[in-house]
TORLO-405486 format. One record per residue (C-alpha): residue number from 1; residue in one letter; x, y, z. Coordinates in Angstrom, 3 decimals, padded with zeros to 6 digits. Layout:
BEGIN
   num   residu         px         py         pz
   NUM        a          X          Y          Z
...
//
This chain:
BEGIN
   num   residu         px         py         pz
     1        m   -039.071   -006.672    023.764
     2        t   -040.731   -007.456    026.862
     3        e   -038.976   -010.524    028.232
     4        n   -041.245   -013.431    028.643
     5        t   -040.623   -015.300    031.617
     6        i   -042.408   -018.289    032.943
     7        e   -042.903   -019.656    036.637
     8        a   -041.724   -023.231    036.763
     9        p   -044.011   -026.034    038.485
    10        a   -043.802   -025.734    042.352
    11        v   -041.226   -028.262    043.308
    12        n   -038.373   -028.092    045.748
    13        d   -035.004   -029.389    045.278
    14        v   -035.932   -031.406    041.963
    15        p   -033.088   -031.546    039.244
    16        l   -033.523   -028.735    036.690
    17        a   -032.752   -029.515    032.843
    18        a   -030.670   -026.795    031.279
    19        g   -029.502   -028.446    028.112
    20        g   -027.893   -026.537    025.166
    21        c   -024.538   -026.338    023.916
    22        c   -021.407   -024.719    025.675
    23        g   -020.969   -027.875    027.706
    24        a   -024.476   -027.898    029.466
    25        s   -024.009   -030.726    031.480
    26        m   -022.867   -028.487    034.339
    27        s   -022.035   -030.552    037.080
    28        s   -021.495   -033.971    038.230
    29        a   -024.366   -033.400    040.745
    30        p   -027.865   -032.295    040.477
    31        i   -028.709   -028.509    040.221
    32        k   -031.131   -027.717    042.844
    33        l   -034.057   -025.321    042.338
    34        g   -033.640   -021.910    043.829
    35        n   -029.999   -021.647    043.358
    36        k   -029.561   -017.957    042.994
    37        k   -027.440   -016.087    040.298
    38        p   -024.218   -014.795    041.766
    39        a   -024.718   -010.991    043.413
    40        s   -022.187   -009.575    041.230
    41        a   -020.701   -009.203    037.779
    42        e   -017.256   -010.157    039.165
    43        e   -018.751   -013.194    041.010
    44        i   -020.603   -014.230    037.626
    45        k   -017.081   -013.993    035.976
    46        t   -015.080   -015.957    038.468
    47        q   -017.710   -018.870    038.349
    48        v   -017.520   -019.123    034.421
    49        q   -013.877   -018.935    034.622
    50        s   -013.912   -021.961    037.129
    51        h   -016.718   -023.836    035.211
    52        y   -014.910   -023.652    031.899
    53        a   -011.509   -024.312    033.560
    54        e   -013.290   -027.618    034.753
    55        r   -014.655   -028.270    031.580
    56        v   -011.637   -027.993    029.507
    57        s   -009.702   -030.489    031.435
    58        t   -012.404   -033.084    031.848
    59        p   -011.859   -036.106    029.355
    60        s   -014.505   -036.269    026.132
    61        a   -016.419   -033.101    028.010
    62        g   -017.574   -030.778    024.657
    63        c   -020.435   -029.380    023.582
    64        c   -023.603   -030.498    025.361
    65        g   -021.770   -032.812    027.254
    66        q   -021.815   -035.323    024.373
    67        k   -019.466   -038.108    023.842
    68        g   -018.846   -039.240    020.487
    69        s   -016.962   -038.810    017.212
    70        r   -015.768   -035.291    015.865
    71        s   -018.785   -035.263    013.192
    72        d   -021.428   -036.009    016.152
    73        l   -019.534   -033.827    018.606
    74        v   -019.824   -030.737    016.781
    75        t   -021.379   -031.066    013.305
    76        k   -024.698   -032.117    014.420
    77        l   -025.328   -029.275    017.442
    78        a   -023.152   -026.602    016.117
    79        g   -023.461   -026.968    012.137
    80        y   -019.791   -027.118    011.182
    81        d   -018.706   -028.908    008.075
    82        a   -017.058   -032.148    008.858
    83        a   -014.307   -031.510    006.071
    84        t   -013.415   -028.425    007.817
    85        l   -012.982   -029.912    010.937
    86        d   -011.148   -032.480    009.768
    87        k   -008.218   -030.140    008.998
    88        l   -008.362   -028.913    012.849
    89        p   -006.378   -029.963    015.890
    90        e   -008.360   -032.874    017.453
    91        a   -008.178   -031.450    020.809
    92        a   -009.763   -027.824    019.733
    93        v   -012.802   -029.593    018.233
    94        e   -013.515   -032.051    021.025
    95        k   -013.362   -028.909    023.615
    96        s   -015.612   -026.838    021.339
    97        f   -018.305   -025.505    023.566
    98        g   -020.044   -023.381    020.694
    99        c   -023.318   -023.416    019.720
   100        g   -022.849   -022.306    015.974
   101        d   -020.387   -021.994    013.358
   102        p   -019.618   -018.188    013.230
   103        l   -017.666   -018.027    010.182
   104        q   -019.838   -019.896    008.010
   105        f   -020.250   -017.855    004.730
   106        a   -018.922   -015.168    006.675
   107        g   -016.398   -013.569    003.968
   108        v   -013.626   -013.484    005.798
   109        q   -010.689   -012.211    003.303
   110        a   -007.181   -013.138    002.944
   111        g   -005.075   -010.397    004.769
   112        q   -007.931   -009.445    007.359
   113        t   -007.449   -009.044    011.065
   114        v   -010.120   -011.213    012.968
   115        l   -011.034   -010.991    016.708
   116        d   -012.639   -014.064    018.330
   117        i   -014.368   -013.265    021.666
   118        g   -014.282   -016.093    024.016
   119        s   -012.097   -018.249    021.609
   120        g   -011.872   -021.298    024.069
   121        a   -009.770   -023.911    022.670
   122        g   -009.236   -022.057    019.353
   123        i   -011.749   -023.866    016.897
   124        d   -012.998   -020.841    015.001
   125        c   -009.473   -018.934    015.494
   126        f   -007.936   -022.156    013.470
   127        i   -010.816   -022.116    010.747
   128        a   -010.658   -018.184    010.417
   129        s   -006.688   -018.874    010.210
   130        n   -007.008   -020.683    006.998
   131        k   -009.174   -017.841    005.583
   132        v   -007.173   -014.872    006.248
   133        g   -003.867   -016.667    005.092
   134        p   -000.556   -015.728    006.049
   135        t   -000.975   -012.077    005.740
   136        g   -003.589   -011.774    007.956
   137        k   -003.792   -012.266    011.767
   138        i   -006.170   -013.781    014.148
   139        i   -006.722   -012.823    017.626
   140        g   -008.262   -015.146    020.266
   141        l   -009.783   -013.220    023.674
   142        d   -010.562   -015.451    026.310
   143        m   -010.691   -014.587    030.665
   144        t   -009.771   -018.395    031.277
   145        p   -005.970   -019.086    031.998
   146        a   -006.699   -022.849    031.350
   147        m   -008.376   -022.186    028.018
   148        l   -005.937   -020.315    026.886
   149        e   -003.122   -022.622    027.813
   150        t   -005.254   -025.281    025.812
   151        a   -005.563   -023.099    022.744
   152        r   -001.922   -022.293    022.624
   153        r   -000.962   -025.771    022.723
   154        n   -003.125   -026.428    020.130
   155        a   -001.875   -023.558    017.953
   156        r    001.715   -024.978    018.210
   157        e    000.798   -028.253    017.411
   158        g   -001.365   -027.508    014.362
   159        g    001.215   -024.850    013.179
   160        y   -000.885   -021.793    013.182
   161        t    002.084   -018.838    013.268
   162        n   -000.924   -016.132    012.479
   163        v   -003.053   -016.889    015.774
   164        e   -002.189   -015.270    018.841
   165        f   -004.515   -015.790    021.863
   166        r   -004.768   -012.895    024.587
   167        q   -006.206   -013.124    028.000
   168        g   -008.899   -010.248    028.766
   169        d   -012.649   -009.552    029.351
   170        a   -014.984   -008.992    026.913
   171        e   -016.448   -006.128    028.467
   172        n   -012.914   -004.398    028.410
   173        m   -011.168   -005.658    025.431
   174        p   -007.412   -005.466    025.334
   175        l   -007.462   -004.124    021.887
   176        e   -006.886   -000.680    020.239
   177        d   -009.847    001.524    018.666
   178        s   -010.550    000.237    014.885
   179        s   -007.825   -002.545    014.863
   180        v   -009.896   -005.479    013.704
   181        d   -011.744   -006.310    010.151
   182        w   -013.894   -008.922    011.787
   183        v   -015.310   -009.872    015.263
   184        i   -016.592   -013.125    015.886
   185        s   -017.863   -015.212    018.880
   186        n   -019.363   -018.330    019.398
   187        c   -021.898   -019.216    022.474
   188        v   -019.861   -016.673    024.617
   189        i   -021.666   -013.417    024.933
   190        n   -024.510   -014.861    026.966
   191        l   -021.778   -015.601    029.493
   192        a   -021.093   -011.786    029.992
   193        p   -022.832   -010.146    032.795
   194        d   -022.981   -006.588    031.005
   195        k   -023.829   -007.538    027.486
   196        r   -024.444   -003.698    026.459
   197        k   -020.617   -003.300    027.429
   198        v   -019.412   -006.192    025.394
   199        f   -021.303   -004.871    022.290
   200        a   -020.163   -001.522    022.857
   201        e   -016.452   -002.786    022.829
   202        i   -017.327   -004.555    019.589
   203        n   -018.066   -001.200    017.927
   204        r   -015.027    000.315    019.590
   205        v   -012.462   -002.329    018.240
   206        l   -014.091   -002.628    014.589
   207        k   -012.497   -000.607    011.958
   208        p   -014.854    001.584    010.083
   209        g   -016.713   -000.967    007.723
   210        g   -015.690   -004.015    009.799
   211        r   -018.157   -006.936    010.098
   212        l   -018.956   -008.904    012.977
   213        s   -020.611   -012.602    013.101
   214        i   -021.895   -013.889    016.067
   215        s   -023.276   -017.169    017.086
   216        d   -024.869   -017.406    020.158
   217        i   -027.784   -018.993    022.604
   218        i   -030.978   -016.543    023.025
   219        a   -034.000   -017.391    025.139
   220        d   -037.205   -015.607    024.263
   221        a   -038.924   -017.765    027.016
   222        l   -037.692   -019.315    030.154
   223        p   -038.768   -020.126    033.365
   224        n   -037.771   -017.360    035.994
   225        v   -035.928   -020.262    038.231
   226        v   -033.706   -020.932    035.412
   227        r   -032.529   -017.359    034.851
   228        r   -031.781   -017.115    038.497
   229        d   -030.043   -020.265    038.618
   230        s   -026.096   -019.700    038.573
   231        l   -025.218   -022.642    037.290
   232        a   -027.647   -022.283    034.460
   233        y   -026.003   -019.122    033.608
   234        c   -022.666   -021.103    033.280
   235        g   -024.323   -023.419    030.883
   236        c   -025.233   -020.167    028.494
   237        v   -029.150   -020.388    029.127
   238        g   -029.787   -018.451    032.312
   239        g   -027.506   -015.510    030.768
   240        a   -029.217   -015.774    027.313
   241        i   -031.428   -012.735    026.440
   242        t   -034.034   -012.386    024.116
   243        t   -033.745   -012.387    020.028
   244        d   -035.315   -008.366    020.134
   245        e   -032.551   -007.631    023.022
   246        f   -029.760   -009.010    021.207
   247        l   -030.430   -007.014    018.054
   248        l   -031.534   -003.778    019.903
   249        w   -028.366   -003.614    021.901
   250        l   -026.281   -004.260    018.780
   251        t   -027.897   -001.518    016.893
   252        q   -027.863    001.054    019.734
   253        a   -023.988    000.311    020.287
   254        g   -023.705    002.258    016.639
   255        l   -023.719   -000.956    014.298
   256        v   -026.096   -001.017    011.326
   257        d   -027.666   -003.679    009.044
   258        v   -028.006   -006.141    012.261
   259        h   -030.072   -009.050    011.814
   260        v   -030.325   -012.660    012.070
   261        d   -028.609   -014.697    009.196
   262        h   -029.422   -017.940    010.900
   263        r   -031.841   -019.303    013.368
   264        l   -032.176   -022.969    014.802
   265        d   -035.136   -023.034    017.431
   266        y   -034.639   -026.031    019.772
   267        e   -038.073   -027.974    020.003
   268        s   -038.936   -029.761    022.892
   269        a   -037.916   -033.163    021.642
   270        q   -034.446   -031.935    021.013
   271        i   -033.808   -030.455    024.257
   272        a   -035.198   -033.797    025.897
   273        e   -032.785   -035.885    023.370
   274        i   -029.939   -033.656    024.587
   275        v   -030.947   -034.336    028.218
   276        l   -031.618   -038.064    028.252
   277        g   -029.237   -038.955    025.636
   278        d   -026.374   -038.256    028.312
   279        q   -026.381   -040.487    031.216
   280        q   -025.448   -037.957    033.963
   281        l   -028.177   -035.706    032.502
   282        k   -030.650   -038.333    032.319
   283        s   -029.846   -039.278    035.960
   284        a   -030.399   -035.748    037.212
   285        y   -032.978   -034.370    035.286
   286        g   -034.822   -037.226    033.471
   287        e   -037.221   -037.592    036.353
   288        l   -038.649   -033.868    036.304
   289        i   -038.829   -034.017    032.467
   290        e   -040.750   -037.312    032.376
   291        k   -043.209   -035.849    035.538
   292        s   -043.401   -032.643    033.888
   293        e   -043.457   -032.826    029.936
   294        d   -045.036   -029.274    029.501
   295        v   -041.863   -027.407    031.071
   296        l   -039.923   -028.192    028.041
   297        n   -042.932   -026.837    026.030
   298        q   -042.830   -023.678    027.716
   299        v   -039.189   -023.058    026.970
   300        k   -038.425   -021.060    023.663
   301        v   -034.595   -021.296    023.056
   302        a   -032.767   -021.268    020.168
   303        s   -029.182   -020.960    018.235
   304        i   -028.885   -017.735    016.277
   305        k   -025.876   -016.336    013.834
   306        v   -026.455   -012.520    013.829
   307        v   -024.617   -010.460    011.789
   308        g   -023.904   -006.429    011.289
   309        r   -021.193   -004.063    010.471
   310        k   -019.783   -000.771    011.608
   311        p   -020.584    002.255    009.313
   312        g   -017.558    003.385    006.982
   313        a   -015.323    006.306    007.818
   314        s   -017.420    008.715    005.230
   315        e   -020.578    006.736    005.564
   316        k   -023.682    008.648    007.087
   317        p   -025.921    005.977    008.485
   318        t   -029.382    006.547    007.764
   319        y   -032.153    006.448    010.427
   320        q   -035.918    007.275    010.534
   321        v   -037.523    010.115    012.579
   322        e   -041.064    009.226    013.513
   323        q   -043.936    009.870    016.005
   324        l   -043.341    007.820    018.851
   325        s   -046.088    004.844    019.126
   326        a   -046.815    002.092    021.143
   327        l   -044.569   -000.631    019.338
   328        h   -041.661    002.006    020.548
   329        l   -042.516    002.247    023.947
   330        s   -040.694   -000.517    025.752
   331        n   -037.480    000.505    023.671
   332        v   -037.759    004.047    024.785
   333        r   -038.330    002.981    028.610
   334        q   -035.347    000.853    028.484
   335        l   -033.358    003.733    026.683
   336        l   -034.428    006.325    029.503
   337        t   -033.651    003.796    032.256
   338        e   -030.320    003.273    031.329
   339        n   -029.341    007.132    030.890
   340        n   -031.194    007.418    034.749
   341        l   -034.350    009.546    033.103
   342        s   -037.634    009.749    034.682
   343        l   -040.559    007.553    032.974
   344        e   -043.198    009.840    035.147
   345        g   -045.687    010.940    032.747
   346        l   -044.233    009.340    029.364
   347        q   -047.309    007.248    028.655
   348        d   -049.024    010.385    028.875
   349        s   -046.859    012.069    026.462
   350        i   -047.281    009.638    023.297
   351        k   -048.944    012.153    021.209
   352        d   -046.037    014.682    021.577
   353        a   -043.214    012.271    021.170
   354        f   -040.623    011.335    018.738
   355        v   -038.391    008.719    018.015
   356        a   -035.160    008.162    015.745
   357        t   -035.336    004.283    014.768
   358        q   -032.577    002.725    012.727
   359        n   -033.313   -001.102    011.354
   360        g   -036.650   -000.620    013.426
   361        f   -035.229   -000.453    016.774
   362        v   -035.277    002.899    018.981
   363        i   -031.948    004.829    018.973
   364        g   -033.322    008.414    020.455
   365        a   -036.253    009.830    021.624
   366        i   -037.725    013.025    022.752
   367        t   -040.882    013.944    024.274
   368        m   -042.905    017.169    024.973
   369        e   -045.387    017.658    028.092
   370        r   -048.257    020.075    027.195
   371        y   -049.403    023.103    029.671
   372        g   -052.114    025.180    027.468
   373        d   -050.133    026.959    024.649
   374        a   -046.597    026.049    026.626
   375        g   -044.277    022.991    026.104
   376        l   -041.728    021.325    028.198
   377        l   -038.924    019.098    026.251
   378        r   -037.952    016.415    028.432
   379        s   -036.995    012.640    027.791
   380        f   -034.322    013.651    025.285
   381        v   -031.999    010.722    024.936
   382        v   -029.996    009.345    022.118
   383        a   -028.071    005.897    022.545
   384        d   -024.511    005.900    023.105
   385        g   -023.171    004.586    019.935
   386        w   -025.150    007.298    017.890
   387        r   -023.964    010.289    019.381
   388        g   -022.549    012.745    017.240
   389        r   -024.192    011.776    014.051
   390        g   -027.065    014.445    013.969
   391        l   -029.926    012.698    015.798
   392        g   -030.363    015.397    018.631
   393        k   -030.962    017.872    015.647
   394        a   -033.162    015.641    013.838
   395        l   -035.307    014.703    016.835
   396        g   -035.277    018.439    017.976
   397        g   -036.240    019.918    014.747
   398        a   -039.247    017.313    014.390
   399        l   -040.737    017.738    017.203
   400        l   -040.671    021.755    017.416
   401        k   -042.342    021.688    013.802
   402        h   -044.970    019.446    015.322
   403        a   -045.442    021.834    018.482
   404        s   -045.767    024.782    016.153
   405        a   -048.535    022.948    014.136
   406        t   -050.535    022.061    017.115
   407        g   -050.809    025.285    019.107
   408        i   -047.414    025.787    021.210
   409        h   -046.573    028.895    021.446
   410        e   -043.480    028.618    023.733
   411        v   -041.252    025.768    024.628
   412        y   -039.462    025.542    027.587
   413        l   -036.145    023.318    028.302
   414        l   -034.231    022.272    031.595
   415        t   -030.701    020.721    030.734
   416        n   -027.417    020.101    032.174
   417        t   -026.316    018.754    028.614
   418        i   -027.784    020.144    025.612
   419        k   -027.571    024.056    026.183
   420        n   -025.657    024.126    022.714
   421        m   -027.640    022.117    020.832
   422        a   -031.052    024.258    022.216
   423        a   -029.358    027.478    021.256
   424        h   -028.801    026.370    017.540
   425        f   -032.761    025.884    017.718
   426        g   -032.961    029.561    019.550
   427        f   -033.507    028.550    022.745
   428        q   -032.115    031.403    025.378
   429        l   -031.248    031.142    028.911
   430        i   -034.013    032.516    031.173
   431        q   -034.272    032.519    035.069
   432        r   -036.247    029.792    036.614
   433        e   -038.688    032.038    038.263
   434        v   -040.193    033.540    035.132
   435        v   -041.020    029.906    034.004
   436        p   -044.845    029.416    034.007
   437        a   -046.436    028.102    037.326
   438        a   -047.895    024.864    035.935
   439        v   -044.463    024.256    033.988
   440        h   -042.513    024.693    037.115
   441        g   -044.450    022.104    038.636
   442        s   -043.701    019.200    036.249
   443        v   -041.421    016.308    037.002
   444        e   -038.629    017.767    035.314
   445        f   -038.418    020.621    037.620
   446        r   -039.458    018.579    040.803
   447        l   -036.465    016.237    040.210
   448        q   -033.434    017.241    042.632
   449        q   -030.762    016.075    040.000
   450        c   -031.915    018.960    038.025
   451        d   -031.142    021.631    040.764
   452        t   -027.969    022.503    038.811
   453        a   -029.786    022.559    034.975
   454        v   -029.979    025.707    033.149
   455        a   -033.597    027.046    031.965
   456        m   -034.318    028.077    028.466
   457        k   -037.332    029.195    026.539
   458        l   -038.091    029.148    022.826
   459        e   -040.582    031.502    021.424
   460        l   -042.038    029.829    018.536
   461        s   -043.962    032.744    017.184
   462        s   -041.280    034.593    016.296
   463        r   -039.502    031.527    014.418
   464        n   -039.254    031.937    010.319
//
């Protein structure tokens, strides 16, 4: 899952190409290298709002800044069916900033409720409207007032009575828990500063058994200078994450069967065509491409459609508990860091560590440090979306069985949070003073934040 970043050629004040969908002709002036991403999440959101308010009010500004017929504008780059588009309001099609059709073969049924995150001018809402029929409901969510105004006008002109548009933030959606059958999104999540919050919100608002279909831009390799550029962020490229991160974070949010249903990798020639085919982009970025053709070969950008679902109400999602391997290590580090747990000594504990995985991605972990015939449990973590599903007990049971089989006679634990679960395994409260000196000198006991934690002990030799 390690992000692959590439340093750009050493040039200063040179226009930088950031081609792709989402209105990638990002400014009438050249973008200078070294523009820094806004310092805070709120600044990013403000800049995104301003950018797309300008895009929706600019004549003939659509996906990738292209001008042309409806089919050329959207079908070629985003995969929409031309016959479907012909039935939609022209303004909704021309102001589409998407990178793929999230509803293609989606299976949306009559009477269902569909949420479109980042609904823009409404193109995907109107397609979904025809699928759910008069007994269904479509909710378009967007944070840009100008977009909402355009979408509502398009809905009135198109006679879409089962569609409503709400202003809101994808990281804090104004919807009730378990209220929608489908969540769709088209090239919007890459713009969110905290994508994990968006994925958690998707899990929250989906009904049990509800499904998701998300089209978005991913960047498996990208020059660091692009990731740091604020305008590239608005163009959907700078904020794009890797394929593995997209699937991992959705899975950790509590969703299952998450996978890439469709993928379109942009070849260097396609990126060059997007840039050089637009006069403004060619004027701004053409010289850099001509002088440094290898720059395009280093960019690994794609449009993907990701699908998945929320487990049913009575469903017990499956997961695997296995020993930690080097392949899991980056996922475990990420999960521990997110939960403010120490990484110190993790590399040395691989042989005495277990992970829970779903769909090949880590959703929980537990580690043990060895001190002679004594062990210390540490690095216990479960992803937020998987808590309360028995992962903790499964991980603890696997590790204690391993410890007993490999010569550990007593196991110690220092905890603020899992006292009850530890008691389930037979751990008992003890005074810190009776903990062996070697264990007492461990990272867990040295961490200041553990001052309020309780010490516990389990005698493995006395267990049945």
